[in-house]
N, C-alpha and C positions, 0 to 999 in steps of 0.2 A: 588467614595469616599464619595459623598454626602449622599448616602444611609447608608454607614457605620457610618457616623456622627450621623444620626437620630437614628440608632439602639443603638449606644453608649449612647447618651443623654437620651434615653427613658428607659434604663436598670434600673430597680428598685434595690435599695441597693447600688448603686455606688454614690460616692460623686460627685455632679454636678459640683462643681468648679474644681475638679481634671480632670473630663472628658472634661470640657471646655479647660483646659490647654493642654490636649492631642490633642484636635481638633485644637487649635491654633498652636500647634507645627507641625501639619501636613500641615499647610498652608491654612486651611479652616477658614472661618469667625467664630470668637468666638461668641457663643450664648449669648444673653443678660442674665444678672444675674437675678435670681428669688428672688424677695424681699418678706418678710413675708406679709401675708394678701393681696397679689396681688397688693402691692403698685407699682406705676410707678417710674421710675428713677427720674422724676421731683418732685413727691410727697416726695420721700426720701430726695432730696435736700432741699425742703422746711422744712420738719420735722427736719433735722439736724440743720438748721439755727434757727428754732423756739426753739428747745431744748437748744440752746446756749443763748436764751433770746432776740434774735433780734425781733424788731417790724415788723409788716407786711410791713411797708414802707421800713425799712432797708433790709428786705429779698428781696423785689421787686427790690431795687437798686442793691443788690449783684447779683441777677440773671438776671437782665435786662428785667423784666416783669412788668406788671401793678400791683399796690397794690391790686386791686380787684381780679386779677388772683391768687395772693397768698392766699387770703381769700377762694377762691374756692378750691384750692389745700388743704388747711388746713381742710376745711369741708369734703373733700374726705378722708383725713387721719383719721379724727375723726370717720367717718362712717365705714371705713374699719377695723380700729383697735379696735372699741368699746370704745374708750376713748372720754371724753367730754371736757377736759381742756388741755391747753398747758402743764401743769405739768404732767398730765396723759400721754400725748403723749411723753413727754421727758422720762418718766419712761419706756414706751414701747420701745423707741429708745435704751435706755440703756440695757434693758432686751434682745433685739434682736441683740446687737452688731452693731448698726447702727452709733454709735458715734465713732470718732477717739479715740483710746486708749491712 
């Protein structure tokens, strides 16, 4: 069944989230979600909080990480998305449906 999972997930033209739901329904581990610009799950978490206007300190407190770590994640977000400001990153998050609606 693992081989079928890989074939299904690699099939071009199929919706990845729909395929992930089928895989999960078959009792196999759900594949990680693919974020735009190859952002990691943690980078998306930081981006979402930054887009809401939280400071690095507040983001660090919310996620239980060091403030300096938040700065590193934001730097990666800026590099990967091609944005250079928090406002630009917030617009990116909105454009890609990363903010709760």
